[in-house]
Structure formats: C-alpha cells, structure tokens
N, C-alpha and C positions, 0 to 999 in steps of 0.2 A: 321242110318242116324248118322254121324258125328258129334259130339259136336260142335258148332261152334268155342267155343275157342280153342279146340284140333285143328281143324279144320285149323284153323288162326296160329295153331303153328306149325303144320306140314308144311303146305305152306311156312310158313317163314325159318324152315329147310331148306327144299328143295331148295328154293332161294337162302339161303346164301351157298347152299352145290351147288350148280348151279355156283353161284359166284366164291366160292376156286376153282370150277373145270373151270371153266373160265381162273380164274387166272393164278393155275400151266400150265395152257397149253400155256399160252402167255408165263411164265416163260421157259416153256421148247423150244417152238420154239424161244425166244429169245437167250437163251442159244446157240442151234442148230444153229442156223444165225451166231453169234458172232464166234462159235468155227471156222464153215464155214469161216471166213472171216480171222481168223488165219492161216488155212490152204493156203491159197491163198494171204496172206502175206509173207509166207515162202516161197512159189511158186515164186512170183517176185524175193525174194531175191535170191532165186537159179538161176534165169533166168538173173540176176544183177552181177553175178557172174561166168557167163557164162558159168553154169551147173559146178561150181566147178572148171575149169579150169584157172580160174584167179583173181584179185584182183580186190573189186568194185570199180567203179570211182564214187564219193560220189557227183560229182559235175552233174553227168546223173541224170535226175529226169524220173519218167514216168509219161506220159501226155496222154496218148488214145492206143486203140487198133480197127483199120477199122474192119469195118463186115465182111471181107473177112482174117483177118490175125488172129492171135492165139496167137503174143508176143507182146512186149508194144514198142512202139515207145517213145524214150525216149529224151527230151531236156536241154540242159546247161543250169543248173542256173544261170540266168542272170538276169540284170535288168529288159530285156524284157520281161522274161518269167513268165507270172504273175502264175502260175498252178505252181510254182516250190516249195512252203509250203505245197500242199497236201499232199504227199508223207509221209514227214516227220511225218506232223499228223496223217496218220493212224498209221505211226508203233508207236507214243505216246501212242495211243488209243486201239493200241494191247497189247503194255506192261500194262496199265493200266487193262486191261481186263485179262488176261492170267499172270501176273508178269514175263514172261518169260526173263530171263537178256539177251539172243542175240536179244531180239528185244529192249531192252532199250539201250543196245550198238549201236543197227543199226539207232535209232534214235537219238541219240546222235552226230554219226560220219554224219548223213545226214542230222539234223538242223546246224551241224557248218558251211559246206558248203555255208549257208546265211548270217553267219555273215556282208560278206562286204555291206550287204544291207545298215547296220546303221552307217555306215561310210561315204556313199556316196549321192549327192544330190537325191532328190523325181526326177524318171524318170515319173511316175505316182502315181495316186492316192491305186495301187495295194499292198501298204506296209502292210497293214492288213491281207491279203490273207496270204502273203508271210512268216512274221513274227509272228502273231500273231497264227495260226495256228499250226507252229514247235516250236518255242522261248514260244510262251504262254501254249501251253499245256507242253512242257517239264518244266516251272516254275511251272506252278501249280501241276507238279507229283513229280517235286525231289526238288525245293526251292532253286536252283542253283542260287545263287548272280548273276552272270557273265549275266546270261539268263536272269536277271530282268534292269540289263546295257543297254543288247543291246534293250529292246523292252522300255524302255523310248526314249534313243537316236534314234531310229524309228519313234517313237510318234511324236518325236519336227521336224525328217524330213517330215514328212507325213503332217503335220498342217501346214509347209509353201507353204503348196498348197492352202491353206485357202484363199481366198478374201473376205475382209470385208466389198467392196463396195456390192457385189453381195449376201454373207452369205453360200455361199457355197464352197466346196473344189475345184478345177479345178480337171478334172477325167484324162482327156487326152490331154498333151499339144502338144504332134504333133499332134491333127487332130485340132487346133485352125484356123488355114491359108486356106489348104487346104478342108476344108468345110463351113469356114466363117463361124466357130464358136468358136464367142470372148470367151468365158468362157462354157466349157461346164461340164454338171456334168451327170454323167451316174447312171439308179437304182443299180448297183453294190455297187456301192461308200457307201451304208448306212449300208452294212457287216462290213468296216473299221471301222465305229464310236467305235465298240466295244474296241478297241485298245484303243482308245483315254479315253475312259471313265475310261478303266484299270492304265493306265498312269496319269490321271489325280488323280485319288486316292494315286496308289500307288508312284507316283512320287512328290504329293503334287504341284502340277500346276493346278489350276481354269483354267488357260487358256485354256489350252485343252479342260477340261468340256465344257466352255462355246462355243470354235467351232463346238465340237458335237452336242451341243443344236440348237446353228444355222444352222448347215448343218441340222438335221432332221426337222427344223421348216419350213426354206426355201424350202425344198423337198416337204413337204408335203404341202404346199402351191401352187406348180408351178407345181409338177411333175403326177399330179395325175388328171383325168377327173372326171365329176359331177357325173359320177357311179361310181369311187373307184377304175378304171384300172388305169394304167402306162403306161406311154411314157417310154419309154428304155433312150433316151437324153431328158435332157433340154439343153437348151440354152439361155446365158444370156448376155445382154448389160456390158461392164464393166463400162462405163460410169456411166449410171443411175441405174445398178443392174437389170433390169427389164427382165420379162423374153420375147426372144424374139418370141420362138417355141417350141411346142414337137416335138419332131421326132422318130424313129427309127434308129439301123444300125442293130440290131440281128434279131429283128421281121419281122411278114410278110409283114405292113406299118404302117405308122407313127399313123393311127388310133387305130391298135390291139392291143392285150393284149397278149407280150410275154411270156409266161408261166415263162421263169427263171427269169426275169424281178419282175415280182410280186412277186415270191419267194424271191427273194431279201429285197423286200419292206416289206411283210410278217415277214422277220427274223431279219432285222431290226429294226423296228417299237415293235418288242417286245422287241428288249435286251433293246432298248432307253427308253422304260415302265422301264425293270427293275432295269437301272440304276440312273432312274430319280423319280420314283415313281411319275410322273404326267400325273394323266387320263385320258387328253384329248391325249396321246399316244398311253393309251389304246386301245380308243373308237376307235382310228383310224384304230388301229391293227387288230383291228375286222371288222370292213367295210372294208379292202381290204381283209382281209380272207376270207369273205363270197362271195364276188364276185366269190375269185377263185374257193373253193367250191362247189360253186351255178353252174358253168361249168364244173366239172369232168366228166369224162364219169365212167359208171360202174366201171370200175375197181381202180378208182381212180387214175393212174397214167396219166397227162394230156398230148394232144399233146403240140408238139413242140411252138404251137401260138393259143389260143382261136378261132381265128376267121381266121382262114386258110380254106379255102373255099373247098380244097382237103377233108379235113376230112369227114370220114374216113380214106381215103387213104392217109396218111399223118404221118408224124414220131411222134411217142412220143418224152418226154423228162424225162427218169429216174432221170436226176439229180434236175429238179424241184421240181419233187415229194421226192426227200430223203432229198433239201432243206425243204420245207414246213411240211414235217412229223418232225424233229426234231425240229421245233420252234413251230409246233402244241402240241407237249408235255411239253412245257414250256410253251406256251399261255395258255393251258387248267387249270396251276394252277392258274391264275390271274384272270379268268374272274369266272361268275356266275354260280351257278351249270349246267344248263339246256344247257347251251354254252359250258362250261367244258367237260360234256358229249357227246358231240358232235366233237369238237376237237380231245378229245385223242381219242373219235370211228375212227374219218378219219383218223388219224396218226397210230393207229391199220392195220387200210382195207391199207392204202397206204403200211407198212411195209411187211403186208402179201403178199400183190401182188409183192414188191420187192424182196419179199422172194422165192417167186416162179418158178416153171422150165421156165415160160415165159420169165422173168428177170431176172434169175441168170445167170452167164456163165457157173458154173459148171467144168468137165474137160478138157472144151475146152478152155478156154483161162485162165490164170491167176487174170484178174480184179475179180470184184466182180460181179457188175454190166452189164447187158446189155443193149442197145436201150436208149440210152442218146443222144442227139440233140446240138451241140457248136452252128455254126455260118452256119444254113442253106444258107441266102442269100448269101453268100460268097462259098457257097460248101463245106464247113470245118466240120468233125465231125460230119457228120449225121449217126444216127443210129449205132453209135457208144460205145465202152466201155471209158469212160472218167472219169481220175482221183479222181477229186472235185467229180463226183458223188459218187465214193467209199467213200469219206471222210466223205460228211455226212450222208448218208448211216450208215454207222459203227456207228457215232455218236448218231444217230438217236436211232438205237439200243442199245447204252450204256445208252440213257438219258431213255428208256423203259425199260430197266433192275432195272436201280435204283426207276424207279416208281411204276413196278410190284409189 
C-alpha cells in the first residue's frame, strides 16, 4: 500500500505531467494550424498574381469561395465593400506569426489601398472593420506614424454617424427610407467601437470614448431580449430616441438568435469591458456568452441561426465560431476561475473543430475554412469560405498561441 503522502505526491506529479502534455499538445496543434494558415495565405497571393503571370491589383480583395468553386471571388475595395479590411488583416497576422518579409510587404500594399476611407464621408458603420483590421494591426506591428493618422481620421469620420438623441451610431443610412428604419443600429456595429476607444486614447479625444460608451449602453438596453439573445437590427425613433422595434436582416426571423449577430455582441462587450473596466459590461458579456454556449451542438460550431427549425439539416457558420473563439480566449482572462475554465475550454474545442478535416479547406481551396454562412435569407454566401471567418480564425489561433 502506497503511503498517502507519497500517493498524493505521485498523483500531483501525474496531474502536472498530464497538464504539461495537454499544453504541449495545444501548442503543437496551434503551430500546425498557423503554419497551415501561412501556406494558404501564400497560395492566395499566388492566385492574386495570376499564378505568377501578372502584377497584383491591390484594390481587389478576396471575399469568398463558394462551395462549388476552388478560387477566390474578389471584390473591389470601395466604400461599399465592408469586408475589404480582412485580407490585409490576415497578411498582418501572417507577418506577426512568421516574420516573413514578403507578407509584410504585401500587408503594406493591400492596406495602402484603403487610405481613401479616411478622406471621405462615412458610407456606413463598417469603417472599424475596414480600417482597424488593416491599419490597426499595421500600426500595432510597425508603429508607422502615417497609419496612426489614418486611424484617427477614420475614427472621427465614424463618429459622425452618432445620433446623440438616440445614443447610438447609425449603421445603414441607405436602409432608412426603404425599410422605414429612421435610425437603425445593427449588432455588427459593436465591433467598430474598438477603433473609437483606441482613437480616444491615442488621439486624446474623450468624445470618441463617450460615443463608444453611449453606443454600448443603448445597445445593451435595447438590442437584447430578456433571455439575452439579440436582435440583428434595432430601429429607433430619431425624435424621441426610443426603440421602435427589434428585427432581423440576416437571421431566421425577428425573434431568433442569428449566430453571427450574437457573436458580434460577445466580442464587442468583451472589448468594451477591456477598455472601460466597468463590471456591468463583464457581467453582460458573460450573460450573452452563456446563452450562446448553451445552445451549441456537440462539435461547438453553431448553425447559422440557433432557431432555424430545419436544424440539424441547416448550414453551420464557421465564422461565428471563429469570432466567439477569439473573444472567449480574451474573456477567459477577465472572469472568475470556474467560468474562465469553461470559456477557455470552449474556445479550444471550437478551434479544434475548425482545424479538423470537416472544416478546413486543405488543398481544395486557398482559403482557411469551409462552412460559413453570410446572408442566408438573401441566398448569399451559404456554406462558403468567407474572408472574415479566416481573419478571426487566425486571430483566435494567435491568441491561443500567446496564452498556451
């Protein structure tokens, strides 16, 4: 019979060794996945060069690959193309991981094609996606003072969409009249607050901080139901500032939880807590995260809408999983121990599923991930590879690498 003290010592040693083994496994798998992302990124660059036969058009950004295609559908970087910042962001993440000078050069080139956004009026709320994913990562990694100027100008432009009567930024000016949405705010807008917070600190402009906080507060008050599931769109009265209704645009219906919308909320309120330190945002982030996690299928990759009656014969959304996985790694640092373990383990499980043969593109396509859903009600980007899924997947991997 083993002495109890010795036995406990052995068990502790075994536990620590198992923990180390698990940690080493996570590190190894994370490195393998990041190496895969670099390979796919370089495949995309080769495709954009027309397989070495022509110069790259730095205003054409990869957007999606349909389930029946094997090459990128690219879109011109214009004020209307809300996804144009994700490809430069991927290149910056690729450079951050690999220190490959080729990726640095191409990150600079693709990022440079978006400078015009800092010099024109705001078309809509997507300036954060467009400029902070590109120039924001570029400044973080290089300290280029010109990048800082561009981010600050763009943040000022984004803030022009703020309506002080309502307390939020207008998301889609173009949708006001046709839909009778006098002031509409979509959940996606929560992501753009990060650029305002950054600009407030780095440009010493407290107004931008106040705009971000007001937007977060009004969204928290009006954009969520009693069960902490979210509407995609909140419609407000411009005279009273009151909520008129909550509706969907890309979800199943007005009462459903659209997976990517809830994901934007989780990511957004994690950022708001980080930037303000106000515990009410942490509490809220936990509540909207818990309802998301509780409805996940076994492999932790959500269906495109949690309330689609056709589940399980319904498309998944790898992009929503990538967004939440990235957010959970950060959020796990802020919450109490038992919640921290749940969130971090869920993030690892999501990343593990996304990195499996079921979800990665592999040799079939130059993107990272399959099985994302863009706008199902519109019949757009269903079961596709989509650039923002790749962006947040790589971000999640980098965060996991730093934490493991």
